[in-house]
KOLNU-245871 format. One record per residue: residue number from 1; x, y negated, z of N, C-alpha, C, O in turn. Coordinates in steps of 0.2 Angstrom, whole numbers, plus 5000, padded with zeros to 4 digits. Example, Ala and Ser with C-alpha at 12.3 -4.5 7.8 and 13.67 -1.06 7.14 Angstrom:
<pts>
resi	nc1	nc2	nc3	cac1	cac2	cac3	cc1	cc2	cc3	oc1	oc2	oc3
1	5066	5028	5039	5062	5022	5039	5066	5016	5039	5071	5017	5042
2	5064	5011	5035	5068	5005	5036	5064	5000	5039	5067	4994	5040
</pts>
This chain:
<pts>
resi	nc1	nc2	nc3	cac1	cac2	cac3	cc1	cc2	cc3	oc1	oc2	oc3
1	5004	5006	5000	5000	5000	5000	5004	4994	5000	5009	4993	5004
2	5003	4989	4996	5007	4983	4995	5005	4979	5001	5000	4979	5004
3	5010	4975	5003	5010	4970	5009	5007	4964	5006	5006	4962	5000
4	5005	4959	5011	5002	4953	5009	5007	4949	5005	5005	4945	5000
5	5013	4949	5007	5019	4945	5003	5019	4948	4996	5020	4944	4992
6	5019	4955	4995	5019	4957	4988	5013	4954	4984	5014	4953	4978
7	5007	4954	4987	5001	4952	4983	5002	4944	4982	5000	4942	4976
8	5005	4940	4986	5006	4933	4985	5011	4932	4980	5010	4928	4976
9	5016	4936	4980	5021	4936	4975	5018	4937	4968	5020	4934	4963
10	5014	4942	4967	5011	4944	4961	5006	4938	4959	5006	4936	4953
11	5003	4935	4964	4998	4929	4962	5003	4924	4960	5001	4920	4955
12	5008	4922	4963	5013	4917	4960	5015	4918	4953	5016	4913	4949
13	5017	4924	4952	5019	4926	4945	5014	4924	4940	5015	4922	4934
14	5007	4925	4941	5002	4924	4937	5001	4916	4936	4997	4915	4931
15	5003	4912	4940	5002	4905	4940	5005	4902	4933	5003	4897	4931
16	5010	4905	4931	5014	4903	4925	5009	4904	4919	5008	4910	4917
17	5007	4899	4915	5002	4900	4909	5004	4905	4904	5000	4909	4902
18	5011	4905	4902	5013	4909	4897	5013	4917	4899	5011	4921	4896
19	5015	4917	4905	5016	4924	4909	5009	4927	4909	5007	4933	4908
20	5004	4922	4911	4997	4925	4912	4994	4927	4905	4991	4932	4905
21	4996	4923	4900	4994	4925	4893	4997	4932	4891	4993	4936	4888
22	5003	4933	4893	5006	4939	4891	5003	4945	4895	5001	4950	4892
23	5001	4944	4901	4998	4949	4905	4991	4951	4902	4989	4957	4901
24	4987	4946	4900	4981	4947	4897	4981	4950	4891	4977	4955	4889
25	4986	4949	4887	4987	4952	4880	4989	4960	4881	4986	4964	4878
26	4993	4961	4886	4995	4968	4887	4989	4972	4891	4987	4977	4889
27	4986	4969	4895	4980	4972	4899	4974	4973	4894	4971	4978	4895
28	4974	4969	4889	4968	4970	4884	4970	4975	4878	4966	4976	4874
29	4976	4977	4878	4978	4982	4872	4977	4989	4874	4978	4991	4880
30	4974	4993	4869	4973	5000	4870	4979	5004	4871	4979	5009	4874
31	4985	5001	4868	4991	5005	4868	4996	5001	4872	4996	4995	4872
32	5001	5004	4874	5007	5000	4877	5010	4995	4872	5010	4997	4866
33	5012	4990	4875	5015	4984	4871	5022	4984	4871	5025	4984	4877
34	5026	4983	4866	5033	4982	4866	5035	4974	4866	5030	4970	4866
35	5041	4973	4868	5043	4966	4868	5042	4962	4861	5040	4957	4861
36	5044	4966	4856	5043	4963	4849	5035	4962	4848	5033	4957	4845
37	5031	4967	4849	5024	4966	4848	5021	4960	4852	5017	4957	4849
38	5023	4959	4858	5021	4954	4862	5023	4947	4860	5019	4942	4859
39	5029	4947	4858	5032	4941	4855	5028	4939	4848	5027	4933	4848
40	5027	4943	4844	5023	4942	4838	5016	4940	4839	5014	4935	4836
41	5013	4943	4844	5006	4941	4845	5005	4935	4848	5000	4931	4847
42	5010	4932	4852	5009	4926	4855	5013	4920	4852	5013	4915	4854
43	5017	4922	4847	5021	4917	4843	5027	4914	4847	5028	4908	4847
44	5030	4919	4851	5036	4916	4855	5042	4921	4853	5041	4926	4849
45	5048	4919	4855	5054	4923	4854	5054	4929	4858	5050	4930	4863
46	5057	4934	4856	5058	4941	4859	5061	4940	4866	5059	4943	4871
47	5066	4936	4867	5069	4935	4873	5065	4932	4878	5065	4934	4884
48	5060	4927	4876	5056	4924	4881	5050	4929	4883	5049	4930	4889
49	5048	4933	4878	5043	4938	4880	5046	4943	4884	5043	4945	4889
50	5052	4945	4883	5055	4950	4887	5056	4948	4895	5055	4951	4899
51	5058	4941	4895	5059	4938	4902	5053	4939	4906	5052	4941	4912
52	5047	4936	4903	5041	4936	4907	5038	4943	4908	5035	4944	4913
53	5038	4947	4903	5036	4954	4904	5039	4958	4909	5036	4961	4913
54	5046	4957	4910	5050	4960	4915	5048	4957	4922	5048	4960	4927
55	5047	4950	4922	5044	4947	4929	5038	4950	4931	5037	4952	4937
56	5033	4951	4926	5027	4954	4928	5028	4962	4930	5024	4964	4935
57	5032	4965	4927	5034	4972	4930	5037	4972	4937	5035	4976	4941
58	5041	4967	4938	5044	4967	4945	5039	4966	4950	5040	4969	4956
59	5034	4962	4949	5029	4961	4954	5023	4966	4954	5018	4966	4958
60	5024	4971	4950	5019	4977	4950	5013	4975	4946	5008	4979	4946
61	5013	4970	4942	5007	4969	4937	5007	4973	4931	5002	4975	4928
62	5013	4975	4929	5013	4979	4923	5018	4985	4925	5022	4985	4929
63	5016	4991	4921	5020	4997	4922	5024	4997	4915	5022	4995	4910
64	5030	5001	4916	5035	5001	4911	5036	5008	4909	5036	5013	4913
65	5037	5009	4902	5038	5016	4900	5043	5015	4894	5043	5010	4890
66	5047	5020	4893	5052	5020	4887	5050	5026	4882	5050	5032	4884
67	5050	5024	4876	5048	5029	4871	5050	5026	4864	5051	5020	4863
68	5051	5031	4859	5053	5029	4853	5046	5027	4849	5041	5030	4850
69	5046	5022	4845	5040	5020	4841	5038	5026	4837	5042	5030	4835
70	5031	5027	4836	5029	5032	4832	5032	5032	4825	5033	5027	4822
71	5034	5039	4823	5037	5039	4816	5044	5039	4816	5048	5041	4811
72	5047	5038	4822	5055	5038	4823	5057	5043	4828	5054	5044	4833
73	5062	5047	4826	5064	5053	4830	5071	5055	4828	5073	5053	4822
74	5074	5060	4831	5080	5063	4829	5086	5059	4831	5085	5054	4834
75	5092	5062	4830	5098	5059	4832	5099	5051	4830	5102	5047	4833
76	5096	5050	4824	5098	5043	4821	5092	5038	4823	5092	5032	4820
77	5088	5040	4828	5082	5035	4829	5084	5030	4834	5080	5025	4834
78	5090	5030	4837	5092	5025	4841	5089	5025	4848	5086	5030	4850
79	5090	5020	4853	5088	5021	4860	5080	5020	4860	5077	5017	4856
80	5077	5023	4865	5070	5022	4866	5068	5015	4867	5072	5011	4870
81	5062	5013	4865	5060	5006	4866	5056	5005	4872	5053	5009	4875
82	5057	4999	4875	5053	4998	4882	5046	4995	4880	5045	4990	4876
83	5041	4999	4883	5034	4997	4882	5031	4995	4889	5033	4997	4894
84	5026	4991	4889	5023	4988	4895	5015	4990	4894	5012	4989	4889
85	5012	4992	4900	5005	4993	4900	5003	4990	4907	5006	4989	4912
86	4996	4989	4907	4993	4986	4913	4995	4992	4919	4994	4998	4918
87	4997	4989	4925	4998	4994	4930	4992	4997	4933	4986	4994	4932
88	4992	5003	4935	4986	5007	4937	4984	5004	4944	4978	5005	4945
89	4988	5002	4948	4986	4999	4954	4982	4993	4953	4984	4989	4949
90	4977	4991	4958	4973	4985	4957	4977	4979	4959	4982	4980	4964
91	4976	4973	4956	4979	4967	4959	4973	4964	4962	4968	4961	4959
92	4974	4963	4969	4968	4960	4973	4971	4955	4977	4975	4955	4981
93	4968	4949	4975	4970	4942	4979	4965	4939	4982	4959	4939	4980
94	4966	4937	4988	4961	4933	4992	4965	4929	4998	4970	4932	5001
95	4963	4923	4998	4966	4919	5004	4960	4916	5007	4957	4912	5004
96	4959	4917	5014	4963	4922	5018	4962	4929	5015	4958	4930	5011
97	4966	4933	5018	4966	4940	5016	4960	4944	5018	4957	4943	5024
98	4957	4947	5013	4951	4951	5014	4952	4959	5012	4956	4960	5007
99	4950	4963	5016	4951	4970	5015	4945	4975	5015	4944	4979	5019
100	4940	4973	5011	4934	4976	5010	4935	4984	5008	4931	4988	5010
101	4940	4985	5005	4941	4992	5003	4943	4996	5009	4941	5002	5010
102	4946	4993	5014	4947	4997	5020	4941	4998	5024	4939	5004	5027
103	4936	4993	5025	4930	4994	5028	4926	4999	5025	4923	5003	5028
104	4926	4999	5018	4922	5004	5014	4925	5011	5016	4921	5016	5016
105	4931	5012	5016	4934	5018	5017	4933	5021	5024	4931	5027	5025
106	4933	5017	5029	4931	5019	5036	4924	5021	5037	4922	5026	5040
107	4919	5017	5033	4912	5018	5034	4911	5025	5030	4906	5029	5032
108	4914	5026	5024	4913	5032	5021	4915	5038	5025	4912	5043	5025
109	4921	5037	5028	4923	5043	5032	4918	5044	5038	4917	5050	5040
110	4916	5039	5041	4911	5040	5046	4905	5043	5044	4902	5048	5048
111	4902	5042	5038	4896	5045	5036	4897	5052	5034	4893	5057	5036
112	4903	5054	5031	4905	5061	5030	4905	5065	5036	4903	5070	5037
113	4909	5062	5041	4910	5065	5048	4903	5066	5051	4902	5072	5054
114	4899	5061	5051	4892	5062	5055	4888	5068	5052	4885	5071	5055
115	4888	5068	5045	4885	5074	5042	4888	5080	5043	4884	5085	5045
116	4895	5081	5043	4898	5087	5043	4898	5090	5051	4897	5096	5052
117	4898	5085	5056	4898	5087	5063	4892	5086	5066	4891	5088	5072
118	4887	5084	5063	4880	5083	5066	4880	5078	5072	4878	5080	5077
119	4884	5073	5071	4884	5068	5077	4881	5061	5074	4881	5060	5068
120	4880	5057	5079	4877	5051	5077	4882	5046	5073	4888	5047	5074
121	4879	5043	5068	4883	5039	5064	4888	5034	5068	4893	5033	5066
122	4885	5031	5073	4889	5026	5077	4895	5029	5080	4900	5026	5081
123	4894	5035	5083	4899	5038	5086	4905	5040	5081	4911	5040	5082
124	4902	5042	5075	4907	5044	5070	4911	5038	5067	4917	5038	5066
125	4907	5032	5067	4911	5026	5065	4916	5024	5070	4922	5022	5068
126	4914	5024	5077	4919	5023	5082	4926	5027	5081	4931	5025	5082
127	4924	5033	5080	4930	5038	5080	4934	5037	5073	4940	5037	5073
128	4931	5035	5068	4934	5034	5061	4938	5028	5062	4944	5028	5059
129	4936	5023	5065	4939	5016	5065	4945	5017	5070	4951	5014	5068
130	4944	5020	5075	4950	5021	5080	4955	5025	5077	4961	5024	5078
131	4953	5031	5073	4958	5035	5070	4962	5031	5065	4968	5032	5064
132	4959	5027	5061	4962	5022	5056	4967	5018	5059	4973	5018	5057
133	4966	5014	5065	4970	5010	5068	4976	5014	5071	4982	5012	5071
134	4975	5020	5074	4980	5024	5077	4985	5026	5071	4991	5026	5072
135	4983	5028	5065	4987	5030	5060	4991	5025	5057	4997	5026	5056
136	4988	5019	5056	4993	5014	5053	4998	5011	5058	5003	5008	5056
137	4997	5012	5065	5002	5010	5069	5007	5015	5071	5012	5014	5075
138	5006	5021	5070	5010	5027	5072	5016	5027	5067	5016	5027	5061
139	5022	5026	5071	5028	5025	5067	5034	5028	5072	5033	5027	5078
140	5040	5030	5070	5045	5032	5074	5047	5026	5079	5048	5020	5076
141	5048	5027	5085	5050	5022	5090	5056	5024	5093	5058	5029	5094
142	5060	5019	5095	5067	5020	5099	5066	5021	5106	5060	5022	5109
143	5071	5021	5109	5071	5023	5117	5068	5018	5121	5065	5019	5126
144	5068	5011	5118	5065	5006	5122	5058	5004	5121	5056	4999	5122
145	5055	5009	5117	5048	5008	5115	5043	5006	5120	5038	5004	5119
146	5045	5008	5126	5040	5007	5132	5040	5000	5135	5035	4999	5139
147	5044	4996	5133	5045	4989	5136	5039	4985	5133	5037	4986	5127
148	5036	4981	5137	5030	4976	5135	5032	4972	5129	5028	4971	5124
149	5038	4970	5128	5040	4966	5122	5040	4970	5116	5038	4967	5111
150	5043	4976	5117	5043	4980	5111	5036	4982	5109	5034	4982	5103
151	5031	4983	5114	5024	4985	5112	5021	4979	5108	5018	4980	5103
152	5022	4973	5111	5019	4967	5108	5022	4966	5101	5018	4964	5096
153	5028	4967	5100	5031	4966	5093	5028	4971	5088	5027	4969	5082
154	5028	4977	5090	5025	4982	5086	5018	4981	5084	5016	4981	5078
155	5014	4979	5089	5007	4977	5088	5006	4971	5083	5002	4971	5078
156	5010	4966	5084	5010	4960	5080	5011	4962	5073	5008	4959	5068
157	5016	4966	5072	5019	4968	5065	5013	4972	5061	5012	4970	5055
158	5010	4976	5065	5004	4980	5062	4998	4976	5060	4996	4976	5054
159	4996	4972	5065	4991	4967	5063	4992	4962	5058	4988	4961	5054
160	4998	4960	5057	5000	4955	5052	5000	4959	5045	4997	4956	5040
161	5002	4965	5045	5003	4969	5039	4996	4970	5036	4995	4972	5030
162	4991	4970	5040	4984	4972	5038	4979	4966	5038	4973	4967	5039
163	4982	4960	5038	4977	4955	5037	4974	4951	5042	4970	4947	5041
164	4976	4953	5049	4972	4950	5054	4975	4943	5056	4972	4939	5060
165	4981	4941	5054	4984	4935	5055	4985	4934	5063	4982	4929	5066
166	4988	4938	5067	4989	4937	5074	4993	4931	5076	4998	4930	5073
167	4990	4928	5081	4994	4922	5084	4995	4924	5092	4990	4925	5095
168	5001	4923	5094	5003	4925	5101	5002	4918	5105	5006	4913	5103
169	4998	4918	5110	4998	4913	5115	4999	4915	5122	4994	4918	5125
170	5005	4914	5124	5007	4917	5131	5006	4925	5131	5009	4928	5127
171	5001	4927	5135	5001	4935	5135	4995	4937	5131	4992	4943	5132
172	4992	4933	5127	4986	4935	5123	4988	4934	5115	4991	4929	5113
173	4985	4939	5111	4985	4939	5104	4978	4937	5102	4974	4941	5103
174	4977	4932	5098	4971	4930	5095	4972	4932	5087	4977	4931	5085
175	4967	4935	5084	4967	4937	5077	4963	4931	5073	4957	4931	5073
176	4967	4927	5070	4965	4921	5067	4961	4923	5060	4957	4918	5058
177	4961	4929	5058	4957	4931	5052	4954	4937	5053	4957	4942	5056
178	4948	4938	5050	4944	4944	5050	4945	4947	5043	4942	4944	5038
179	4948	4952	5042	4948	4955	5035	4942	4957	5032	4941	4958	5026
180	4937	4958	5036	4930	4960	5034	4925	4954	5035	4919	4955	5036
181	4927	4948	5033	4923	4942	5035	4916	4942	5032	4911	4941	5036
182	4915	4943	5026	4908	4942	5023	4904	4948	5026	4898	4947	5027
183	4907	4954	5027	4903	4959	5030	4901	4958	5037	4895	4959	5039
184	4905	4955	5041	4904	4953	5048	4899	4947	5048	4895	4947	5053
185	4898	4943	5043	4893	4938	5043	4886	4941	5042	4881	4938	5045
186	4886	4947	5039	4879	4950	5038	4878	4955	5043	4872	4957	5045
187	4883	4958	5046	4882	4964	5051	4887	4963	5056	4891	4967	5057
188	4886	4958	5060	4891	4956	5065	4892	4961	5070	4898	4963	5072
189	4887	4964	5073	4888	4969	5079	4892	4975	5076	4896	4978	5079
190	4890	4977	5070	4893	4983	5067	4900	4982	5066	4904	4986	5068
191	4902	4976	5063	4909	4975	5060	4913	4973	5066	4919	4975	5067
192	4910	4969	5071	4914	4968	5077	4916	4974	5081	4922	4975	5083
193	4911	4978	5082	4913	4985	5085	4918	4989	5081	4922	4992	5084
194	4918	4989	5075	4923	4992	5071	4929	4989	5071	4934	4993	5072
195	4930	4983	5071	4936	4979	5072	4939	4981	5079	4945	4982	5080
196	4935	4981	5084	4937	4983	5091	4940	4990	5091	4946	4991	5094
197	4937	4994	5088	4940	5001	5088	4946	5002	5084	4950	5006	5086
198	4946	4998	5078	4953	4998	5074	4958	4996	5079	4964	4999	5079
199	4957	4990	5082	4963	4987	5086	4965	4991	5092	4970	4992	5093
200	4960	4994	5095	4961	4999	5100	4965	5005	5098	4969	5007	5101
201	4964	5007	5092	4967	5013	5089	4975	5011	5087	4979	5014	5088
202	4975	5004	5085	4982	5002	5084	4986	5002	5091	4992	5004	5091
203	4983	5000	5096	4987	5000	5102	4989	5007	5104	4994	5008	5107
204	4984	5012	5103	4986	5019	5105	4992	5021	5100	4997	5024	5103
205	4991	5020	5094	4996	5022	5089	5003	5019	5091	5008	5022	5089
206	5003	5013	5093	5009	5009	5095	5012	5010	5102	5017	5008	5104
207	5008	5015	5105	5010	5016	5112	5010	5010	5116	5014	5009	5121
208	5005	5005	5115	5005	4999	5119	5001	5000	5125	4996	4997	5125
209	5004	5003	5130	5000	5004	5136	4999	4998	5140	4995	4998	5145
210	5003	4992	5139	5002	4986	5143	4997	4981	5140	4997	4976	5142
211	4994	4983	5134	4990	4979	5131	4983	4982	5130	4982	4988	5130
212	4978	4977	5130	4971	4979	5130	4967	4975	5124	4969	4969	5123
213	4963	4978	5120	4959	4975	5116	4952	4974	5119	4949	4978	5122
214	4949	4968	5117	4942	4966	5120	4939	4962	5115	4942	4958	5111
215	4932	4962	5115	4928	4958	5111	4928	4951	5114	4927	4950	5120
216	4930	4946	5110	4930	4939	5112	4928	4934	5107	4932	4931	5104
217	4921	4935	5105	4919	4931	5098	4920	4924	5099	4918	4920	5104
218	4923	4921	5094	4924	4913	5093	4923	4912	5086	4925	4916	5082
219	4920	4906	5084	4919	4904	5077	4926	4903	5074	4931	4901	5077
220	4926	4906	5068	4932	4904	5063	4938	4909	5064	4943	4909	5061
221	4937	4915	5068	4942	4920	5069	4939	4927	5070	4933	4927	5071
222	4943	4932	5070	4941	4939	5072	4938	4939	5079	4940	4935	5083
223	4933	4943	5080	4930	4943	5087	4934	4947	5092	4932	4947	5098
224	4940	4950	5090	4944	4954	5095	4950	4950	5097	4953	4947	5093
225	4952	4950	5103	4958	4948	5105	4962	4953	5109	4959	4958	5111
226	4968	4953	5110	4973	4958	5113	4976	4954	5119	4979	4949	5118
227	4976	4957	5125	4979	4953	5130	4983	4958	5134	4982	4965	5134
228	4988	4956	5138	4992	4960	5142	4988	4962	5148	4984	4957	5151
229	4988	4968	5150	4984	4970	5156	4989	4971	5162	4995	4972	5161
230	4986	4971	5168	4990	4971	5174	4992	4978	5175	4990	4983	5171
231	4996	4979	5180	4999	4986	5181	4994	4991	5183	4995	4997	5180
232	4989	4990	5186	4984	4995	5188	4980	4997	5181	4979	5003	5180
233	4978	4992	5177	4975	4994	5171	4980	4998	5166	4977	5002	5163
234	4986	4996	5166	4991	5000	5162	4991	5007	5164	4992	5011	5160
235	4991	5008	5171	4992	5015	5174	4985	5019	5172	4986	5025	5171
236	4980	5015	5172	4973	5019	5170	4973	5021	5163	4970	5026	5162
237	4976	5017	5159	4977	5019	5152	4981	5025	5151	4980	5029	5146
238	4986	5026	5155	4990	5032	5154	4987	5038	5158	4990	5044	5158
</pts>
């Protein structure tokens, strides 16, 4: 999965008008496009076409393949030609970041589990959201992973990578962005509960025993905050 920085880099690449025209030309072609073919279609030099096509490939907007043009083969055919085609991965841009694909995946998993296990949908949703958070936060940790600062750093990194825009204020992390904003506007209780379970799963996956997730709805940000818990609460979590 691409990071937010990767997506913004791809977005910046598309801001150049000629590069955008090249992307649209390649994306609209039924067959992969060579540098010569792109240059001829747009009326530019081959070197300019090659520069911009390679930039689009670098940011993941285009895929590259090497092959000889049709009708050419054998020892005297020369080196394979570089061809470009639209990347198979989606280019998805939003500012602030939205991740409706993740919400859909969690909800679909919950419906499947509810049917397969004959359990209430709300229970299945809580479990699916918690499992998702735990999985994205699970990573190898060093010997000092139990320290509160390490816990906080790991949680901040995971929440940042998944669009929550966490901001640390003393011992509290507020989530300045809800990746499921439009969905939350229409189904607030459902989505806020799902977000709480995701973040709680993140804390478990990151072994963040000194941190707790709680609902704290405020206008303009995610309804969940993360705070440092006292020693008794930390002991209870273990």
